Biopython code that builds the backbone (N, CA, C, O; Angstrom):
import numpy as np
from Bio.PDB.StructureBuilder import StructureBuilder

atoms = [
    (1, "MET", "N", (70.425, -93.939, -174.243)),
    (1, "MET", "CA", (69.935, -93.160, -173.040)),
    (1, "MET", "C", (70.429, -93.560, -171.920)),
    (1, "MET", "O", (70.093, -94.684, -171.549)),
    (2, "THR", "N", (71.272, -92.839, -171.145)),
    (2, "THR", "CA", (71.888, -93.325, -169.832)),
    (2, "THR", "C", (70.503, -92.992, -168.816)),
    (2, "THR", "O", (69.674, -92.109, -169.035)),
    (3, "ALA", "N", (70.505, -93.904, -167.714)),
    (3, "ALA", "CA", (69.465, -93.729, -166.992)),
    (3, "ALA", "C", (70.288, -94.211, -165.411)),
    (3, "ALA", "O", (71.234, -94.993, -165.306)),
    (4, "ASP", "N", (69.689, -93.580, -164.466)),
    (4, "ASP", "CA", (70.048, -93.914, -163.160)),
    (4, "ASP", "C", (68.656, -93.988, -162.388)),
    (4, "ASP", "O", (67.565, -93.931, -162.956)),
    (5, "ARG", "N", (68.838, -94.120, -161.048)),
    (5, "ARG", "CA", (67.500, -94.029, -160.463)),
    (5, "ARG", "C", (66.775, -92.982, -160.493)),
    (5, "ARG", "O", (65.589, -93.078, -160.177)),
    (6, "TYR", "N", (67.242, -91.935, -160.822)),
    (6, "TYR", "CA", (66.404, -90.593, -160.985)),
    (6, "TYR", "C", (65.858, -90.378, -162.467)),
    (6, "TYR", "O", (65.351, -89.296, -162.766)),
    (7, "GLY", "N", (65.954, -91.319, -163.311)),
    (7, "GLY", "CA", (65.798, -91.133, -164.734)),
    (7, "GLY", "C", (66.842, -90.796, -165.696)),
    (7, "GLY", "O", (68.013, -90.786, -165.316)),
    (8, "PRO", "N", (66.531, -90.513, -166.934)),
    (8, "PRO", "CA", (67.559, -90.165, -167.892)),
    (8, "PRO", "C", (68.140, -88.752, -167.358)),
    (8, "PRO", "O", (67.425, -87.900, -166.829)),
    (9, "ASP", "N", (69.594, -88.613, -167.577)),
    (9, "ASP", "CA", (70.228, -87.452, -167.379)),
    (9, "ASP", "C", (69.690, -86.166, -168.401)),
    (9, "ASP", "O", (69.042, -86.409, -169.419)),
    (10, "PHE", "N", (70.005, -84.948, -168.036)),
    (10, "PHE", "CA", (69.412, -83.768, -168.742)),
    (10, "PHE", "C", (69.938, -83.923, -170.231)),
    (10, "PHE", "O", (69.159, -83.856, -171.182)),
    (11, "GLU", "N", (71.205, -84.120, -170.375)),
    (11, "GLU", "CA", (71.904, -84.024, -171.704)),
    (11, "GLU", "C", (71.264, -85.025, -172.322)),
    (11, "GLU", "O", (70.925, -84.550, -173.406)),
    (12, "ASP", "N", (70.902, -86.145, -172.258)),
    (12, "ASP", "CA", (70.233, -87.204, -173.072)),
    (12, "ASP", "C", (68.727, -86.685, -173.284)),
    (12, "ASP", "O", (68.243, -86.936, -174.388)),
    (13, "LEU", "N", (68.110, -86.152, -172.572)),
    (13, "LEU", "CA", (66.789, -85.516, -172.725)),
    (13, "LEU", "C", (66.929, -84.329, -173.672)),
    (13, "LEU", "O", (66.147, -84.144, -174.605)),
    (14, "MET", "N", (67.874, -83.601, -173.414)),
    (14, "MET", "CA", (68.027, -82.479, -174.461)),
    (14, "MET", "C", (68.225, -82.765, -176.099)),
    (14, "MET", "O", (67.853, -82.148, -177.097)),
    (15, "SER", "N", (69.037, -84.072, -175.883)),
    (15, "SER", "CA", (69.368, -84.554, -177.364)),
    (15, "SER", "C", (68.152, -84.954, -178.004)),
    (15, "SER", "O", (68.248, -85.187, -179.209)),
    (16, "THR", "N", (66.969, -85.091, -177.439)),
    (16, "THR", "CA", (65.805, -85.272, -178.308)),
    (16, "THR", "C", (64.784, -84.121, -178.425)),
    (16, "THR", "O", (63.563, -84.268, -178.482)),
    (17, "VAL", "N", (65.433, -83.003, -178.451)),
    (17, "VAL", "CA", (64.841, -81.502, -178.599)),
    (17, "VAL", "C", (65.437, -80.985, -179.746)),
    (17, "VAL", "O", (66.655, -81.136, -179.837)),
    (18, "GLU", "N", (64.788, -80.348, -180.735)),
    (18, "GLU", "CA", (65.228, -79.545, -181.562)),
    (18, "GLU", "C", (64.661, -78.143, -181.454)),
    (18, "GLU", "O", (63.470, -77.934, -181.222)),
    (19, "PHE", "N", (65.465, -77.298, -181.612)),
    (19, "PHE", "CA", (64.877, -75.767, -181.590)),
    (19, "PHE", "C", (64.992, -75.262, -182.996)),
    (19, "PHE", "O", (66.093, -75.109, -183.525)),
    (20, "ARG", "N", (63.843, -74.998, -183.614)),
    (20, "ARG", "CA", (63.942, -73.987, -184.898)),
    (20, "ARG", "C", (63.502, -72.784, -184.631)),
    (20, "ARG", "O", (62.329, -72.447, -184.474)),
    (21, "VAL", "N", (64.773, -71.909, -184.562)),
    (21, "VAL", "CA", (64.776, -70.477, -183.955)),
    (21, "VAL", "C", (64.174, -69.609, -185.076)),
    (21, "VAL", "O", (64.603, -69.658, -186.230)),
    (22, "SER", "N", (63.170, -68.820, -184.689)),
    (22, "SER", "CA", (62.667, -67.703, -185.552)),
    (22, "SER", "C", (63.535, -66.488, -185.325)),
    (22, "SER", "O", (64.118, -66.406, -184.243)),
    (23, "GLU", "N", (63.697, -65.456, -186.302)),
    (23, "GLU", "CA", (64.281, -64.285, -186.141)),
    (23, "GLU", "C", (63.497, -63.611, -184.931)),
    (23, "GLU", "O", (64.027, -63.032, -183.983)),
    (24, "GLN", "N", (62.132, -63.797, -185.143)),
    (24, "GLN", "CA", (61.297, -62.948, -184.301)),
    (24, "GLN", "C", (60.878, -63.713, -183.051)),
    (24, "GLN", "O", (60.299, -64.798, -183.113)),
    (25, "ALA", "N", (61.281, -62.939, -181.619)),
    (25, "ALA", "CA", (61.081, -63.618, -180.698)),
    (25, "ALA", "C", (59.697, -63.725, -180.415)),
    (25, "ALA", "O", (58.995, -62.764, -180.732)),
    (26, "HIS", "N", (59.075, -64.887, -179.784)),
    (26, "HIS", "CA", (57.595, -65.257, -179.537)),
    (26, "HIS", "C", (57.327, -64.731, -178.141)),
    (26, "HIS", "O", (56.140, -64.643, -177.829)),
    (27, "ILE", "N", (58.459, -64.279, -177.031)),
    (27, "ILE", "CA", (58.057, -63.850, -175.966)),
    (27, "ILE", "C", (58.875, -62.477, -175.775)),
    (27, "ILE", "O", (60.062, -62.474, -176.102)),
    (28, "THR", "N", (58.340, -61.421, -175.305)),
    (28, "THR", "CA", (59.090, -60.253, -175.048)),
    (28, "THR", "C", (58.993, -59.834, -173.653)),
    (28, "THR", "O", (57.912, -59.997, -173.086)),
    (29, "VAL", "N", (59.892, -59.358, -173.075)),
    (29, "VAL", "CA", (59.897, -59.012, -171.811)),
    (29, "VAL", "C", (60.209, -57.620, -171.679)),
    (29, "VAL", "O", (61.312, -57.267, -172.098)),
    (30, "ASP", "N", (59.306, -56.602, -171.082)),
    (30, "ASP", "CA", (59.316, -55.436, -170.807)),
    (30, "ASP", "C", (60.230, -55.062, -169.349)),
    (30, "ASP", "O", (59.833, -54.968, -168.187)),
    (31, "THR", "N", (61.525, -54.905, -169.900)),
    (31, "THR", "CA", (62.407, -54.737, -168.686)),
    (31, "THR", "C", (61.984, -53.413, -167.880)),
    (31, "THR", "O", (62.370, -53.482, -166.713)),
    (32, "GLU", "N", (61.315, -52.261, -168.174)),
    (32, "GLU", "CA", (60.991, -51.418, -167.234)),
    (32, "GLU", "C", (59.891, -51.835, -166.312)),
    (32, "GLU", "O", (59.894, -51.395, -165.162)),
    (33, "VAL", "N", (58.948, -52.648, -166.718)),
    (33, "VAL", "CA", (58.103, -53.345, -165.719)),
    (33, "VAL", "C", (58.659, -54.280, -164.666)),
    (33, "VAL", "O", (58.212, -54.351, -163.521)),
    (34, "CYS", "N", (59.796, -55.082, -165.199)),
    (34, "CYS", "CA", (60.284, -56.027, -164.291)),
    (34, "CYS", "C", (61.205, -55.284, -163.274)),
    (34, "CYS", "O", (61.522, -55.862, -162.234)),
    (35, "ARG", "N", (61.620, -54.094, -163.524)),
    (35, "ARG", "CA", (62.585, -53.483, -162.595)),
    (35, "ARG", "C", (61.761, -53.379, -161.090)),
    (35, "ARG", "O", (62.343, -53.605, -160.029)),
    (36, "SER", "N", (60.345, -53.008, -161.171)),
    (36, "SER", "CA", (59.832, -52.817, -160.065)),
    (36, "SER", "C", (59.302, -54.296, -159.487)),
    (36, "SER", "O", (58.598, -54.236, -158.479)),
    (37, "CYS", "N", (59.538, -55.406, -159.954)),
    (37, "CYS", "CA", (58.839, -56.774, -159.516)),
    (37, "CYS", "C", (59.807, -57.008, -158.359)),
    (37, "CYS", "O", (60.984, -56.650, -158.374)),
    (38, "THR", "N", (59.205, -57.637, -157.364)),
    (38, "THR", "CA", (59.885, -58.152, -156.049)),
    (38, "THR", "C", (59.911, -59.585, -156.187)),
    (38, "THR", "O", (60.914, -60.128, -155.723)),
    (39, "THR", "N", (59.089, -60.281, -156.688)),
    (39, "THR", "CA", (58.992, -61.944, -156.830)),
    (39, "THR", "C", (60.046, -62.469, -157.723)),
    (39, "THR", "O", (60.701, -63.461, -157.402)),
    (40, "ARG", "N", (60.240, -61.793, -158.906)),
    (40, "ARG", "CA", (61.013, -62.466, -159.940)),
    (40, "ARG", "C", (60.647, -63.990, -160.323)),
    (40, "ARG", "O", (61.534, -64.758, -160.696)),
    (41, "ALA", "N", (59.474, -64.340, -160.228)),
    (41, "ALA", "CA", (59.056, -65.634, -160.206)),
    (41, "ALA", "C", (59.417, -66.308, -161.853)),
    (41, "ALA", "O", (59.523, -67.515, -162.072)),
    (42, "CYS", "N", (59.548, -65.370, -162.752)),
    (42, "CYS", "CA", (59.864, -66.016, -164.117)),
    (42, "CYS", "C", (61.442, -66.782, -163.894)),
    (42, "CYS", "O", (61.759, -67.827, -164.461)),
    (43, "LEU", "N", (62.181, -66.142, -163.103)),
    (43, "LEU", "CA", (63.685, -66.574, -162.881)),
    (43, "LEU", "C", (63.660, -67.981, -162.263)),
    (43, "LEU", "O", (64.588, -68.770, -162.442)),
    (44, "HIS", "N", (62.528, -68.287, -161.500)),
    (44, "HIS", "CA", (62.711, -69.710, -160.688)),
    (44, "HIS", "C", (61.724, -70.619, -161.396)),
    (44, "HIS", "O", (61.992, -71.820, -161.376)),
    (45, "ALA", "N", (60.705, -70.255, -161.970)),
    (45, "ALA", "CA", (59.826, -70.952, -162.704)),
    (45, "ALA", "C", (60.167, -71.656, -164.145)),
    (45, "ALA", "O", (59.767, -72.785, -164.428)),
    (46, "CYS", "N", (60.879, -70.922, -164.931)),
    (46, "CYS", "CA", (61.171, -71.335, -166.219)),
    (46, "CYS", "C", (62.059, -72.686, -166.055)),
    (46, "CYS", "O", (63.154, -72.737, -165.495)),
    (47, "PRO", "N", (61.373, -73.756, -166.649)),
    (47, "PRO", "CA", (62.238, -74.956, -166.592)),
    (47, "PRO", "C", (63.421, -74.927, -167.528)),
    (47, "PRO", "O", (64.339, -75.735, -167.387)),
    (48, "ALA", "N", (63.421, -74.057, -168.435)),
    (48, "ALA", "CA", (64.919, -74.100, -169.329)),
    (48, "ALA", "C", (65.810, -72.965, -168.711)),
    (48, "ALA", "O", (66.929, -72.835, -169.208)),
    (49, "LYS", "N", (65.446, -72.126, -167.685)),
    (49, "LYS", "CA", (66.291, -71.167, -166.946)),
    (49, "LYS", "C", (66.798, -70.142, -168.211)),
    (49, "LYS", "O", (67.971, -69.886, -168.484)),
    (50, "LEU", "N", (65.795, -69.717, -168.785)),
    (50, "LEU", "CA", (66.016, -68.573, -169.649)),
    (50, "LEU", "C", (65.837, -67.061, -169.280)),
    (50, "LEU", "O", (66.099, -66.107, -170.013)),
    (51, "PHE", "N", (65.436, -67.032, -168.249)),
    (51, "PHE", "CA", (65.306, -65.550, -167.815)),
    (51, "PHE", "C", (66.558, -65.415, -167.039)),
    (51, "PHE", "O", (67.015, -66.334, -166.360)),
    (52, "VAL", "N", (67.132, -64.185, -167.161)),
    (52, "VAL", "CA", (68.650, -63.921, -166.417)),
    (52, "VAL", "C", (68.403, -62.285, -165.956)),
    (52, "VAL", "O", (67.854, -61.393, -166.603)),
    (53, "PRO", "N", (68.972, -62.241, -164.691)),
    (53, "PRO", "CA", (68.691, -60.804, -164.202)),
    (53, "PRO", "C", (69.833, -59.960, -164.644)),
    (53, "PRO", "O", (70.915, -60.536, -164.756)),
    (54, "THR", "N", (69.767, -58.580, -164.938)),
    (54, "THR", "CA", (70.485, -57.959, -165.624)),
    (54, "THR", "C", (71.242, -57.135, -164.370)),
    (54, "THR", "O", (70.676, -57.128, -163.277)),
    (55, "ALA", "N", (72.307, -56.559, -164.508)),
    (55, "ALA", "CA", (72.790, -55.574, -163.356)),
    (55, "ALA", "C", (72.108, -54.324, -163.138)),
    (55, "ALA", "O", (72.184, -53.751, -162.051)),
    (56, "ASP", "N", (71.427, -53.854, -164.134)),
    (56, "ASP", "CA", (70.498, -52.775, -163.816)),
    (56, "ASP", "C", (69.114, -53.099, -163.316)),
    (56, "ASP", "O", (68.214, -52.259, -163.279)),
    (57, "GLY", "N", (68.984, -54.321, -162.942)),
    (57, "GLY", "CA", (67.553, -54.628, -162.370)),
    (57, "GLY", "C", (66.601, -55.131, -163.346)),
    (57, "GLY", "O", (65.468, -55.408, -162.953)),
    (58, "GLY", "N", (66.869, -55.263, -164.394)),
    (58, "GLY", "CA", (65.927, -55.733, -165.342)),
    (58, "GLY", "C", (65.938, -57.425, -165.570)),
    (58, "GLY", "O", (66.270, -58.317, -164.790)),
    (59, "ILE", "N", (65.517, -57.476, -166.740)),
    (59, "ILE", "CA", (65.444, -59.244, -166.941)),
    (59, "ILE", "C", (65.856, -59.301, -168.368)),
    (59, "ILE", "O", (65.541, -58.366, -169.104)),
    (60, "LEU", "N", (66.488, -60.248, -168.800)),
    (60, "LEU", "CA", (67.096, -60.625, -170.207)),
    (60, "LEU", "C", (66.200, -61.871, -170.361)),
    (60, "LEU", "O", (66.056, -62.537, -169.335)),
    (61, "PHE", "N", (65.612, -62.270, -171.415)),
    (61, "PHE", "CA", (65.109, -63.407, -171.957)),
    (61, "PHE", "C", (65.605, -63.933, -173.143)),
    (61, "PHE", "O", (65.487, -63.328, -174.208)),
    (62, "ASN", "N", (66.138, -64.987, -173.045)),
    (62, "ASN", "CA", (66.996, -65.665, -174.051)),
    (62, "ASN", "C", (65.857, -66.722, -174.816)),
    (62, "ASN", "O", (65.696, -67.825, -174.295)),
    (63, "TYR", "N", (65.177, -66.417, -175.891)),
    (63, "TYR", "CA", (64.068, -67.196, -176.223)),
    (63, "TYR", "C", (64.280, -68.506, -177.292)),
    (63, "TYR", "O", (63.433, -69.278, -177.740)),
    (64, "GLU", "N", (65.671, -68.451, -177.507)),
    (64, "GLU", "CA", (66.033, -69.377, -178.545)),
    (64, "GLU", "C", (65.994, -70.809, -178.257)),
    (64, "GLU", "O", (66.062, -71.673, -179.132)),
    (65, "GLN", "N", (65.869, -71.059, -176.870)),
    (65, "GLN", "CA", (65.815, -72.462, -176.343)),
    (65, "GLN", "C", (64.399, -72.880, -175.551)),
    (65, "GLN", "O", (64.214, -73.831, -174.791)),
    (66, "CYS", "N", (63.459, -71.837, -175.991)),
    (66, "CYS", "CA", (62.172, -71.965, -175.178)),
    (66, "CYS", "C", (61.456, -73.142, -175.526)),
    (66, "CYS", "O", (61.328, -73.493, -176.698)),
    (67, "PHE", "N", (60.909, -73.868, -174.406)),
    (67, "PHE", "CA", (60.244, -74.929, -174.537)),
    (67, "PHE", "C", (58.522, -74.722, -174.829)),
    (67, "PHE", "O", (57.760, -75.677, -174.982)),
    (68, "GLU", "N", (58.137, -73.403, -174.864)),
    (68, "GLU", "CA", (56.841, -72.938, -175.137)),
    (68, "GLU", "C", (55.818, -73.418, -174.266)),
    (68, "GLU", "O", (54.650, -73.534, -174.639)),
    (69, "CYS", "N", (56.278, -73.745, -172.934)),
    (69, "CYS", "CA", (55.430, -74.198, -171.984)),
    (69, "CYS", "C", (54.247, -73.003, -171.305)),
    (69, "CYS", "O", (53.171, -73.316, -170.794)),
    (70, "GLY", "N", (54.699, -71.813, -171.438)),
    (70, "GLY", "CA", (53.817, -70.731, -170.909)),
    (70, "GLY", "C", (53.943, -70.534, -169.500)),
    (70, "GLY", "O", (53.154, -69.739, -168.991)),
    (71, "THR", "N", (54.851, -71.151, -168.709)),
    (71, "THR", "CA", (55.195, -71.049, -167.372)),
    (71, "THR", "C", (55.367, -69.615, -166.927)),
    (71, "THR", "O", (54.753, -69.130, -165.977)),
    (72, "CYS", "N", (56.128, -69.055, -167.578)),
    (72, "CYS", "CA", (56.707, -67.603, -167.334)),
    (72, "CYS", "C", (55.222, -66.580, -167.373)),
    (72, "CYS", "O", (54.940, -65.743, -166.517)),
    (73, "TYR", "N", (54.594, -66.833, -168.310)),
    (73, "TYR", "CA", (53.284, -66.083, -168.520)),
    (73, "TYR", "C", (52.429, -66.342, -167.442)),
    (73, "TYR", "O", (51.851, -65.384, -166.929)),
    (74, "LEU", "N", (52.229, -67.602, -166.962)),
    (74, "LEU", "CA", (51.375, -67.738, -165.764)),
    (74, "LEU", "C", (51.791, -67.257, -164.628)),
    (74, "LEU", "O", (50.975, -66.728, -163.873)),
    (75, "VAL", "N", (53.055, -67.343, -164.311)),
    (75, "VAL", "CA", (53.569, -66.958, -162.853)),
    (75, "VAL", "C", (53.795, -65.603, -163.018)),
    (75, "VAL", "O", (53.837, -65.134, -161.881)),
    (76, "CYS", "N", (53.966, -64.712, -163.846)),
    (76, "CYS", "CA", (54.259, -63.310, -163.811)),
    (76, "CYS", "C", (52.950, -62.575, -163.365)),
    (76, "CYS", "O", (51.849, -62.753, -163.885)),
    (77, "ASP", "N", (53.226, -61.719, -162.322)),
    (77, "ASP", "CA", (52.147, -61.039, -161.708)),
    (77, "ASP", "C", (52.105, -59.542, -162.044)),
    (77, "ASP", "O", (51.184, -58.796, -161.711)),
    (78, "ALA", "N", (53.220, -59.169, -162.755)),
    (78, "ALA", "CA", (53.234, -57.737, -163.330)),
    (78, "ALA", "C", (52.521, -57.591, -164.521)),
    (78, "ALA", "O", (52.792, -58.390, -165.418)),
    (79, "ASP", "N", (51.667, -56.743, -164.723)),
    (79, "ASP", "CA", (50.657, -56.618, -165.835)),
    (79, "ASP", "C", (51.498, -55.984, -166.896)),
    (79, "ASP", "O", (52.027, -54.882, -166.755)),
    (80, "GLY", "N", (51.595, -56.725, -167.957)),
    (80, "GLY", "CA", (52.379, -56.260, -169.209)),
    (80, "GLY", "C", (53.801, -56.387, -169.061)),
    (80, "GLY", "O", (54.514, -55.590, -169.671)),
    (81, "ALA", "N", (54.346, -57.327, -168.295)),
    (81, "ALA", "CA", (55.714, -57.812, -168.132)),
    (81, "ALA", "C", (56.185, -58.440, -169.341)),
    (81, "ALA", "O", (57.116, -58.062, -170.052)),
    (82, "ILE", "N", (55.255, -59.687, -169.529)),
    (82, "ILE", "CA", (55.721, -60.586, -170.361)),
    (82, "ILE", "C", (54.430, -60.633, -171.523)),
    (82, "ILE", "O", (53.243, -60.603, -171.197)),
    (83, "THR", "N", (54.884, -60.706, -172.818)),
    (83, "THR", "CA", (53.990, -60.845, -173.826)),
    (83, "THR", "C", (54.287, -62.201, -174.624)),
    (83, "THR", "O", (55.289, -62.363, -175.322)),
    (84, "TRP", "N", (53.360, -63.077, -174.441)),
    (84, "TRP", "CA", (53.695, -64.371, -174.955)),
    (84, "TRP", "C", (52.844, -64.885, -176.225)),
    (84, "TRP", "O", (51.638, -64.647, -176.278)),
    (85, "SER", "N", (53.399, -65.483, -177.082)),
    (85, "SER", "CA", (52.486, -65.973, -178.205)),
    (85, "SER", "C", (53.293, -67.134, -178.770)),
    (85, "SER", "O", (54.469, -67.248, -178.427)),
    (86, "TYR", "N", (52.719, -68.040, -179.646)),
    (86, "TYR", "CA", (53.396, -69.193, -180.206)),
    (86, "TYR", "C", (54.377, -68.683, -181.439)),
    (86, "TYR", "O", (54.093, -67.767, -182.210)),
    (87, "PRO", "N", (55.498, -69.409, -181.459)),
    (87, "PRO", "CA", (56.355, -68.914, -182.631)),
    (87, "PRO", "C", (55.532, -69.010, -184.051)),
    (87, "PRO", "O", (54.598, -69.787, -184.250)),
    (88, "GLU", "N", (56.041, -68.103, -184.967)),
    (88, "GLU", "CA", (55.463, -68.178, -186.145)),
    (88, "GLU", "C", (55.601, -69.600, -186.933)),
    (88, "GLU", "O", (56.594, -70.252, -186.613)),
    (89, "GLY", "N", (54.741, -70.174, -187.922)),
    (89, "GLY", "CA", (54.677, -71.189, -188.302)),
    (89, "GLY", "C", (56.142, -71.761, -188.797)),
    (89, "GLY", "O", (56.881, -71.044, -189.471)),
    (90, "GLY", "N", (56.509, -73.089, -188.420)),
    (90, "GLY", "CA", (57.646, -73.768, -188.690)),
    (90, "GLY", "C", (58.620, -73.426, -187.820)),
    (90, "GLY", "O", (59.733, -73.897, -188.055)),
    (91, "HIS", "N", (58.485, -72.686, -186.819)),
    (91, "HIS", "CA", (59.530, -72.429, -185.947)),
    (91, "HIS", "C", (59.141, -72.866, -184.516)),
    (91, "HIS", "O", (57.971, -73.161, -184.273)),
    (92, "GLY", "N", (60.021, -72.910, -183.642)),
    (92, "GLY", "CA", (59.684, -73.151, -182.208)),
    (92, "GLY", "C", (60.400, -74.674, -181.852)),
    (92, "GLY", "O", (61.190, -75.246, -182.603)),
    (93, "VAL", "N", (59.981, -75.133, -180.669)),
    (93, "VAL", "CA", (60.543, -76.382, -180.096)),
    (93, "VAL", "C", (59.916, -77.584, -180.987)),
    (93, "VAL", "O", (58.801, -77.566, -181.508)),
    (94, "VAL", "N", (60.795, -78.551, -181.047)),
    (94, "VAL", "CA", (60.466, -79.852, -181.744)),
    (94, "VAL", "C", (60.782, -81.084, -180.726)),
    (94, "VAL", "O", (61.973, -81.340, -180.548)),
    (95, "PHE", "N", (59.932, -81.765, -180.132)),
    (95, "PHE", "CA", (60.232, -82.973, -179.387)),
    (95, "PHE", "C", (60.402, -84.085, -180.312)),
    (95, "PHE", "O", (59.373, -84.433, -180.892)),
    (96, "ARG", "N", (61.702, -84.854, -180.634)),
    (96, "ARG", "CA", (61.588, -85.788, -181.307)),
    (96, "ARG", "C", (61.741, -87.153, -180.356)),
    (96, "ARG", "O", (62.124, -87.059, -179.190)),
    (97, "THR", "N", (61.420, -88.365, -180.946)),
    (97, "THR", "CA", (61.352, -89.530, -180.378)),
    (97, "THR", "C", (62.756, -90.457, -180.823)),
    (97, "THR", "O", (63.321, -90.213, -181.889)),
    (98, "GLY", "N", (63.157, -91.328, -180.076)),
    (98, "GLY", "CA", (64.413, -92.000, -180.614)),
    (98, "GLY", "C", (65.501, -91.363, -181.153)),
    (98, "GLY", "O", (66.463, -92.018, -181.556)),
]
sb = StructureBuilder()
sb.init_structure("model")
sb.init_model(0)
sb.init_chain("A")
sb.init_seg("    ")
for serial, (resi, resn, name, xyz) in enumerate(atoms, 1):
    if name == "N":
        sb.init_residue(resn, " ", resi, " ")
    sb.init_atom(name, np.array(xyz, "f"), 0.0, 1.0, " ", f" {name:<3s}", serial, name[0])
structure = sb.get_structure()
């Protein structure tokens, strides 16, 4: 693992993470609700940067590399915009050591 005065680089950290992607998304985003959002907190708060604004004012969420931290759900102030649950058994993020 490469390290500098700021710690390990992002690529090294990501090499210790495995994503077991389910066909069923564990987070869904209601684009219609998102269109009226003025803060777009999910765009800025998601540590994996998985929320992307669309040209028509909505939000696209790419769940495949989600850390399952729940930050998006906590910062969203638009009722019903984000539905969050844990991935079905055997799927989701797996943090490995070494």
